[in-house]
C-alpha positions as a printed NumPy array, in Angstrom:
array([[ 0.   ,  0.   ,  0.   ],
       [ 2.846,  2.407,  0.89 ],
       [ 4.646,  1.668, -2.388],
       [ 1.395,  2.21 , -4.296],
       [ 0.892,  5.647, -2.752],
       [ 4.549,  6.611, -3.324],
       [ 4.371,  5.584, -6.977],
       [ 1.03 ,  7.323, -7.66 ],
       [ 1.877, 10.527, -5.748],
       [ 5.67 , 10.988, -5.679],
       [ 5.467, 14.398, -3.976],
       [ 3.452, 13.038, -1.052],
       [ 5.246, 12.224,  2.208],
       [ 4.108,  8.917,  3.64 ],
       [ 4.004,  7.914,  7.303],
       [ 3.542,  4.35 ,  8.53 ],
       [ 2.727,  3.179, 12.049],
       [ 3.116, -0.33 , 13.333],
       [ 3.604, -2.316, 16.526],
       [ 4.734, -5.754, 15.369],
       [ 7.239, -7.687, 13.251],
       [ 4.738, -7.893, 10.376],
       [ 4.815, -4.08 , 10.117],
       [ 8.586, -3.736,  9.671],
       [ 8.52 , -3.708,  5.85 ],
       [ 5.788, -1.093,  5.816],
       [ 7.644,  1.096,  8.334],
       [10.915,  0.868,  6.389],
       [ 9.219,  1.643,  3.067],
       [ 7.482,  4.826,  4.25 ],
       [ 9.279,  8.164,  4.362],
       [ 8.653,  8.358,  8.097],
       [ 8.237,  5.211, 10.169],
       [ 6.807,  5.14 , 13.673],
       [ 7.112,  2.007, 15.761],
       [ 5.1  ,  1.296, 18.875],
       [ 6.762, -0.713, 21.591],
       [ 4.059, -3.049, 22.78 ],
       [ 3.013, -6.611, 23.454],
       [ 4.191, -7.832, 20.045],
       [ 7.827, -7.023, 20.793],
       [10.446, -4.477, 19.775],
       [10.865, -5.269, 16.073],
       [ 8.715, -2.361, 14.908],
       [10.287,  0.171, 17.249],
       [13.812, -0.901, 16.258],
       [13.081, -0.56 , 12.542],
       [11.343,  2.806, 12.862],
       [12.559,  6.389, 12.686],
       [10.64 ,  7.239, 15.854],
       [ 9.513,  4.971, 18.638],
       [ 6.646,  5.638, 21.04 ],
       [ 5.076,  3.621, 23.84 ],
       [ 1.382,  4.153, 23.013],
       [-0.868,  5.296, 20.183],
       [-1.917,  8.035, 22.581],
       [ 1.427,  9.83 , 22.028],
       [ 1.081,  9.9  , 18.234],
       [-0.866, 13.148, 18.102],
       [ 1.678, 15.   , 20.228],
       [ 4.551, 13.498, 18.239],
       [ 3.139, 14.827, 14.968],
       [ 1.465, 18.107, 15.869],
       [ 3.928, 19.331, 18.506],
       [ 7.34 , 17.702, 18.147],
       [ 7.099, 17.027, 14.408],
       [ 5.818, 20.476, 13.561],
       [ 8.389, 22.254, 15.755],
       [11.252, 20.058, 14.512],
       [10.413, 20.935, 10.912],
       [10.267, 24.644, 11.727],
       [13.507, 24.67 , 13.713],
       [15.433, 22.463, 11.281],
       [14.378, 24.687,  8.378],
       [15.794, 27.685, 10.2  ],
       [18.981, 25.88 , 11.276],
       [19.86 , 24.809,  7.721],
       [19.38 , 28.334,  6.365],
       [21.216, 29.858,  9.336],
       [24.259, 27.629,  8.804],
       [24.616, 28.725,  5.184],
       [23.988, 32.342,  6.154],
       [26.647, 32.5  ,  8.879],
       [29.228, 30.781,  6.707],
       [28.565, 33.228,  3.88 ],
       [29.191, 36.089,  6.296],
       [32.433, 34.406,  7.337],
       [33.825, 33.457,  3.914],
       [32.756, 36.306,  1.612],
       [34.875, 38.999,  3.362],
       [37.871, 36.756,  2.679],
       [36.95 , 36.824, -1.02 ],
       [36.709, 40.633, -1.076],
       [40.02 , 40.843,  0.767],
       [41.558, 39.063, -2.205],
       [41.205, 42.272, -4.231],
       [43.309, 44.101, -1.624],
       [45.916, 41.351, -1.32 ],
       [46.202, 40.755, -5.072],
       [44.737, 37.25 , -4.578],
       [48.038, 36.214, -3.028],
       [46.418, 33.654, -0.734],
       [47.031, 35.747,  2.374],
       [44.194, 34.958,  4.833],
       [42.276, 37.812,  6.371],
       [41.725, 35.969,  9.65 ],
       [44.167, 34.543, 12.134],
       [44.222, 30.703, 11.905],
       [42.837, 30.339, 15.451],
       [39.943, 32.652, 14.685],
       [39.322, 30.81 , 11.427],
       [39.156, 27.43 , 13.176],
       [37.126, 28.519, 16.192],
       [34.498, 30.577, 14.359],
       [31.896, 27.801, 14.183],
       [32.87 , 26.302, 17.539],
       [33.055, 29.428, 19.659],
       [31.342, 32.397, 18.04 ],
       [28.214, 31.018, 16.37 ],
       [27.204, 27.825, 18.175],
       [25.449, 29.375, 21.176],
       [22.674, 31.341, 19.367],
       [21.473, 28.337, 17.378],
       [21.619, 25.983, 20.391],
       [19.658, 28.494, 22.458],
       [17.127, 28.8  , 19.639],
       [16.79 , 25.047, 19.23 ],
       [16.155, 24.414, 22.922],
       [14.069, 27.364, 24.052],
       [12.244, 28.784, 21.029],
       [ 8.529, 27.999, 20.806],
       [ 6.197, 29.629, 18.326],
       [ 3.057, 28.438, 20.101],
       [ 2.215, 26.569, 23.283],
       [ 1.714, 22.802, 23.087],
       [-2.003, 23.075, 23.859],
       [-2.544, 25.442, 20.928],
       [-0.574, 23.219, 18.541],
       [-2.667, 20.222, 19.597],
       [-5.954, 22.051, 18.931],
       [-5.27 , 24.2  , 15.863],
       [-4.393, 21.81 , 13.028],
       [-3.904, 24.701, 10.602],
       [-0.556, 25.369, 12.299],
       [ 0.612, 21.978, 10.987],
       [-0.241, 22.861,  7.38 ],
       [ 2.966, 24.866,  6.546],
       [ 4.976, 21.658,  6.915],
       [ 2.754, 19.811,  4.465],
       [ 3.171, 22.403,  1.703],
       [ 6.872, 23.028,  2.475],
       [ 6.341, 26.676,  3.267],
       [ 9.318, 27.098,  5.602],
       [11.985, 25.381,  3.517],
       [12.135, 25.645, -0.249],
       [14.586, 26.762, -2.956],
       [13.538, 30.409, -2.965],
       [13.836, 30.726,  0.798],
       [17.241, 29.015,  0.799],
       [18.728, 31.328, -1.827],
       [17.214, 34.323, -0.085],
       [19.221, 33.483,  3.045],
       [22.393, 32.851,  1.015],
       [22.117, 36.132, -0.909],
       [21.3  , 38.034,  2.254],
       [24.415, 36.578,  3.901],
       [26.576, 37.484,  0.894],
       [25.248, 41.049,  0.805],
       [25.715, 41.514,  4.535],
       [29.25 , 40.095,  4.286],
       [30.104, 42.69 ,  1.653],
       [28.967, 45.505,  3.939],
       [30.867, 43.97 ,  6.865],
       [34.042, 44.037,  4.784],
       [33.306, 47.507,  3.418],
       [32.655, 49.15 ,  6.784],
       [34.954, 47.089,  9.048],
       [38.081, 46.437,  6.988],
       [38.277, 49.303,  4.501],
       [38.108, 52.212,  7.002],
       [40.986, 50.63 ,  8.996],
       [43.141, 49.762,  5.985],
       [46.325, 51.833,  5.952],
       [45.643, 53.725,  9.201],
       [48.839, 54.942, 10.88 ],
       [48.929, 55.293, 14.665],
       [50.768, 57.972, 16.662],
       [53.968, 55.892, 16.554],
       [53.944, 55.649, 12.772],
       [52.858, 51.98 , 12.648],
       [50.32 , 50.684, 10.179],
       [47.286, 48.793, 11.444],
       [48.268, 45.12 , 11.502],
       [46.288, 42.468,  9.613],
       [45.564, 40.516, 12.81 ],
       [43.672, 43.463, 14.287],
       [41.806, 44.112, 11.04 ],
       [40.754, 40.485, 10.805],
       [39.473, 40.555, 14.39 ],
       [37.42 , 43.67 , 13.64 ],
       [35.792, 41.936, 10.666],
       [35.055, 38.704, 12.526],
       [33.618, 40.422, 15.582]])
């Protein structure tokens, strides 16, 4: 039945639920498989993408956790491309100043620790604490689940919008953070060093 639906409607996402060994093939064939750990054993729950203890939890799994996971994951994917565009594009624009010599704009430590130190906390905080609606509202208003069905929060146009926004913002970061400090001479007659300029851009 799952294969029939997938072949007739390729754009449809299928979900299969089972609680026994006879349901394993169906669970594995569907896009999303949910196994229920019950009297018939653990075969279904082991073969599934998600495992629950009772049918009672299915509604909350779909309308609360499933809906919020889709929303948050859509944002996380776009955010990761966005922040890396902001990080890499200034290095590209710096190539025009360095004659494309391969000289990096950032110190190697800053370059390596950017994703680990500077940008991990906002997205972790968002993933744990952000909630668009309370659980009770999500369980009652099924229209809030609809954006996931039509792919409203993650599609090609939205992805490229984030990428282009990151590239544009990176250009302005380079223009207003690096360029004004390029060639500045202090009171001792020393030029601004590249390490300091790179730190200004990254911060």
